[in-house]
C-alpha positions as CSV (number, residue, x, y, z in Angstrom):
1,M,118.3,118.4,84.5
2,A,119.0,116.4,87.6
3,N,117.7,116.4,91.1
4,I,120.8,114.8,92.6
5,V,124.2,116.4,92.1
6,W,127.6,115.2,93.3
7,H,130.0,117.9,94.4
8,E,133.3,116.5,93.5
9,K,135.5,118.9,95.5
10,W,133.4,118.7,98.7
11,M,132.6,115.0,98.2
12,I,128.9,115.5,99.1
13,E,125.6,114.6,97.4
14,L,123.2,117.5,96.9
15,D,119.4,116.8,96.7
16,L,117.9,119.8,94.9
17,T,114.4,118.7,95.8
18,R,115.1,119.6,99.5
19,D,115.4,123.2,100.7
20,D,118.5,122.3,102.7
21,L,119.9,120.1,99.8
22,G,120.0,117.3,102.3
23,H,122.4,119.0,104.6
24,E,120.4,120.7,107.3
25,S,123.6,121.5,109.3
26,K,124.9,123.7,106.4
27,P,122.4,126.7,106.3
28,G,122.7,128.8,103.1
29,L,124.3,126.0,101.1
30,W,122.3,126.5,97.9
31,E,123.1,130.3,98.0
32,L,126.8,129.6,98.4
33,L,126.9,127.0,95.6
34,Y,124.8,129.0,93.2
35,R,126.8,132.3,93.8
36,T,130.1,130.4,93.4
37,D,128.8,128.7,90.2
38,R,127.7,132.1,88.7
39,M,131.0,133.7,89.7
40,D,132.9,130.9,88.0
41,A,130.8,131.3,84.9
42,D,131.5,135.0,84.8
43,R,135.3,134.3,85.1
44,G,135.1,131.8,82.2
45,V,135.7,128.7,84.3
46,P,134.6,125.7,82.2
47,V,131.6,123.7,83.6
48,S,134.0,120.7,84.1
49,G,136.2,122.9,86.4
50,R,133.3,123.7,88.8
51,G,133.2,120.3,90.4
52,L,129.5,119.5,90.0
53,Q,128.5,116.2,88.4
54,C,125.2,114.4,87.7
55,G,124.7,112.3,90.8
56,G,121.8,110.3,89.5
57,V,121.6,108.0,86.5
58,C,124.9,109.2,85.1
59,R,126.9,108.6,88.2
60,K,125.3,105.2,88.8
61,A,126.3,104.2,85.3
62,G,129.9,105.3,85.9
63,V,129.6,108.3,83.5
64,V,131.0,111.6,84.5
65,A,128.5,114.3,83.4
66,W,129.4,117.8,84.4
67,M,126.7,120.2,85.4
68,H,126.1,123.9,86.2
69,L,123.4,125.4,88.4
70,R,120.5,127.8,87.5
71,E,117.3,129.1,88.9
72,R,114.3,129.4,86.7
73,N,111.0,130.7,88.0
74,G,112.2,130.2,91.6
75,R,113.1,126.6,90.9
76,R,116.6,125.3,91.6
77,E,118.0,123.3,88.7
78,A,121.2,121.5,87.8
79,V,121.8,121.3,84.1
80,H,124.0,119.0,82.1
81,E,126.9,120.6,80.2
82,C,126.1,120.8,76.6
83,S,128.8,119.2,74.5
84,V,129.1,120.2,70.9
85,E,131.1,118.2,68.4
86,V,132.5,119.9,65.4
């Protein structure tokens, strides 16, 4: 999980520790992002196609780590994509 997420398509950083995600001029941003991520998941859009990347350690290290959003017990979370090698 990560607290900082980079939105590749919108080119903005999202701080999940803040109610406004760090963008007070964009009310309802979490709801929009979460609803969009859930709709994309329902349509089978791969996590890498949703435009959310780890904006913390991974991004600073130059690693592209795709993420999806979830809510658990009222807590907002960004979760790294699970990669499985066969």
